C-alpha positions in Angstrom: -15.8 27.4 9.8 -12.1 26.7 9.6 -9.7 25.7 12.4 -7.6 28.3 14.2 -4.0 28.5 12.9 -2.5 28.5 16.3 -4.1 25.2 17.2 -2.4 23.4 14.3 -4.0 20.7 12.1 -6.2 18.1 13.6 -5.7 14.3 13.0 -6.5 11.3 15.0 -3.3 9.8 16.6 -4.5 6.3 15.9 -4.2 7.0 12.2 -0.6 8.1 12.6 0.1 4.9 14.6 -1.5 2.7 11.8 0.4 4.6 9.1 3.7 4.0 10.9 2.9 0.3 11.2 2.1 0.0 7.5 5.3 1.8 6.5 7.4 -0.5 8.8 5.9 -3.7 7.4 6.5 -2.6 3.8 3.1 -3.9 2.6 0.7 -1.7 0.7 -2.2 -2.3 3.0 -5.4 -0.2 3.0 -5.9 1.6 6.3 -9.6 1.7 7.1 -10.9 4.8 9.0 -14.1 6.4 10.0 -12.3 9.7 10.7 -13.2 12.0 7.8 -12.4 15.1 9.8 -8.6 14.4 10.1 -6.2 16.5 8.1 -3.7 14.8 5.8 -0.2 15.2 7.2 3.1 14.6 5.3 3.5 11.1 7.0 0.4 9.9 5.1 1.8 10.6 1.6 2.0 7.4 -0.4 -0.5 5.4 1.7 -4.0 4.2 0.8 -6.8 4.9 3.2 -10.3 3.4 3.1 -12.6 6.3 4.1 -16.0 5.3 5.2 -18.8 7.3 3.5 -21.8 5.8 5.4 -22.2 2.7 3.2 -18.8 1.5 2.2 -15.1 2.2 2.4 -13.8 4.3 -0.5 -10.1 3.8 -1.3 -8.1 7.1 -1.3 -4.5 7.2 -2.4 -2.7 10.1 -0.8 -0.2 11.9 -3.1 1.6 15.2 -2.9 -0.7 16.8 -5.5 
């Protein structure tokens, strides 16, 4: 089932905070997260996330495509 349009996209705010910290530092650091339910927002483009799949963190590079 999809999310209602009027609610807007869901993402954990701690991911946005971590993304801003990585952008300010200028380092290409992998952001580890257990939140697989979060929607990718434009502020995440160009960052690398380590998404936990139950056994290990899988690196995911976010691009516009």
